[in-house]
N, C-alpha and C positions, 0 to 999 in steps of 0.2 A: 387666505389660503392659496388662491391662484397666484398672488404676487410672490409668495414664497417659492412655489414651484417654478415660476417663470424666471426667478432670479437664481435658480439652481440649488436652493436650500430645501432639499427633500425632507429632512428631519423636521423642520419647522412646519412645512406644509402638511405632513402626515399628522403631526401633533395637533394642528388646528382642526384637521378633519375629524380626528378621534374625539376631541373635546366637543365638536359640534354634534356628531351622531349620538354621543352618550349624554348630551345636554349637561355637561359637567366641565367647568373651566379647568379642572385638574384631572380630567379623565386620562390623558396621556401619562401624566406623572404617576398615577395610581397603578398603571400596568406594570407587570413584572418585566425584568430585563429580557428574559427569553421571549415573552410575548411581544415586546417591542421589536426585537430582532426579527421575529417571524413576520410581523406586520410590514416592516421596512423591506424585507426580502420580497414580499409579494406586491410592493408598491410600484413596480415598473410600469403598470398600465396607467397609473395616475400621472406619470411623467408626460404621457401623451394627452390624456383627457384634460388635464389642468392647464396645459400650455397651448393646445391647438383647438380645443372644442369647448362645448358647453356641458357642464356636468349634469345639470337637470334642466333640459329644455322644456319650455312651456308647451303643453299639449292640451287642447280644449276637450272637455268631456264629450261633446257631440261627435268629435272626430273618432274617439275610441268606441263609441256606441255603434258606429258604422261598420266596425270590423265584425263580419258575420261568420268568418271561417272559424273552425274549432281551434281553441287556444288552450294550451296546458301551462298553468302557472306553477312552476317548480321552485321551491324556496327551502331554506334551512332554518330550523327553529333557533339555532344559535347565531343567526346573522344579526346585523345591526337593527335595532328596533325601528328606525325610520323606514328601512326597506320593507319591513313587515306591513307598515301602514300603506306603503305604495302598492303592495300586492293586494291588500284588502280592498283598496279603492279600485284597482283594475278588475278584481273579481266582481265588484258591484256594477261596474260599467259595461264590461264585456257581455254581450248577450248569449254567447255560446262558449263558455270556458269551464275548465275543471282546475281546481287548486289542490296541490299536494304539498305538504310540509314534511320535510325529513327531520325527525326529532333530534338526531345526533350530528347534524351537519350545520355548517355556517354558510357564509356568502359564497364560498368556493366549493359548493356541494359536489361538483363534477370531479374534483380531485379528492375530496374528503370521503365521499361515498359513491364512487363511480358505478358500482354494481347496482345499487338501488336506483340511481338516476337512469341508467340504461334500461333497467327493468320497467320503471314507471313510464318512460317514453315509449317503449315497445308495446306495453299494455294500452297506452293511450292511442297509439296508431291502430291497434287492432279494434279498439272500441269505436273508432271513427266509422269503420265498416266498409268504406269504398276503397278498393285497392289503389286506384290511381291517386285519390286524395291523400291517402297515407304516404305514398311515395313523394308527393308534392310537398307535404308538410315536413317530411324528413329532409328533403333537399333544401327547403328554405332555411331550416335550422342549421344545416351544414354550411350553407352560404354565410349565415350570420356569424358563426364561429370562425369560419375561414377569414372573414373580414377582420375579426379580432386578432387572429394570428398574424395577418399581414401588417397590422399596426403594433405588433409585439405586445398586445394585451394578454395573450395566451401563448403558451409554448407549443401546444398541440390541439388538434380539433377532436373533442370527445365524441362528436356525432359520427365520426368515421367508424366507430365501433357498433353503431346501430344499423342493423340489416333490414331492408324493406324493399321488396320487389314491386314493380309496377304492373306485372302481368295480371290480366283479369282472372278472377276466381272462377267464372263461368262464362261461356260464350253467350252473347246477346241473342234473344229470340226475335229474329227478323221476320216480319209478316210479308207474305207474297201478295200480289195484286188482288187475288180472290179473297184472301183472308182480310185484307184491308177493306175491301168492298163490303163484306159481311159485317165488319166492325162498325163502319160508318152507318150502315143501315140500322144498327141497333142503338146508336148513340143519339142523344138529344143535345141541342145547343145549350150552352156555348161549347161543350166539350167536342161536339162534332166538328165545329169550325176550327177549333184549335188542332185537333188530330189531322183534319184535312190539310190545314195550312202547313203544319210541320212535316207531314208525309210528302206533300207535293213540292215543297221548296227545300227541305233539308235543314230548316232553321232549328236552332236550339229552342227549347221551351222558353228560356229566359229572354231570348231575342223576340220570339213571337209575342210574349206578354208585354214587351216594351214598345210594340208598334202603336202608332197613332194614325188617324185618318190622313193626316198631312203627309205621311210616309208612303201612302198608296197612290199610284198614278194609274187610274183606270183607263185613261186614254191610250197610254203606251203599254199598259199591263206590266208595270214594273213596281217592285217594292224596294224602297230605299231604307237601309239599315243604319241607325246611328246610336242606338242605346239598347241596354238589356236591363231586366228587372229580376233581382235575386232577393228573396225575403223582403219584398216591397222597397228595396233600395235600388235606385236607378244608378247604373254605372255605364261606363264606356264599353265598346265592343272589345273582345279579347285581342284581335289582331286586325291589321289593315285589310287583309283578305276578307275578313268577316263583314267589312263595311261596303263591299261591292253590291250594287243593285241586283235583286233576284227577279227573274222573269216570273210572270203569273199567268197560268192557263185560264181559259175562258170559264171553265167550270168552277175554278177557285174564285174568280172574280164574282161570279154570280152568287156563290156561297157567302161572300163577304158583304154583299149589298144588303141593305135593310137594317144594319146595326146602327146604334146611336151611341153617343158618348165620346169623350176625348180619345179613348183607346179602343182598339178593335175588340180585344178580349177583356171587357171591363165588367166589373161587378155592379149590377143594378142597385144594390144596397148602398154603394158609394157614389151613386149618381153618375156612373160612367167615368169617374175620374181616377179610379184605382183598379188595377187588374186583379183577377182572382189569384188566390194562393194556389199554386199547381197541385199541392197535396189535396186541396179541397176538390178540385176537378177530378183528380184521379180516384179519390175515395167515394165521392158522391155520384159520379157520372160514368167513368170508364170501367172501374172494377166491377160494379154490379151488372155490367153487360154480359149476357150469356156467352158471347164469343170472345171474352177476354180471359 
């Protein structure tokens, strides 16, 4: 198949591809002449994929399971059967995904049923719930389709029609010093240490949960940042600026002393090796407080 495309014989390459996806040595021959013309008309993207890249790159399942961001799997019921198998496997592996199958569309659902595709994407973005996250997902999808347009796999970017703002839906409730003092007085550890740590340093919760004792220098009162923990998955810091050491006040240093385990904010049930889930701390410790 790739040899045919690389030698310039698109008809033979497409015929081999159709025979493969339908698992029929005569699949191309059985197609009607109009269907063959339409398939060849849409085969310009294969000229790139088959000659310069890998059609089906190997991706290990553990790599897919690490994707914790919300994912929408959008496919057409009339698409090639093997693509449906790929979608089913992705739905099984991805921990946070939603799968939608358009009954009257095929592989090129964005052209065959653009209104349904646009509506499903917009509903998915609303369901995510966080305005900034919705905008980021929309922009990532736009970038992927823009890449396809640059390589002439697509004629236009369908995500350009999807509207999604990044403005916050409501202003954050920022505590003043007195409110923070009252909150800390009501909290019990480990939530008290985590709230104190994030409020005094400005760290993200994921960055605070990723801290280990080796990151804390009590002599110089500095905290070194090198990792973050999101859904128990350890990742690198978002930006280079985020990796700069953070100064630590004496009161915060005293609050951190006396803890054990490999991590500062660690679950005793996991022998100090795994941090708490932030949702657990919020639900069990912070929200029950009278001053929250």
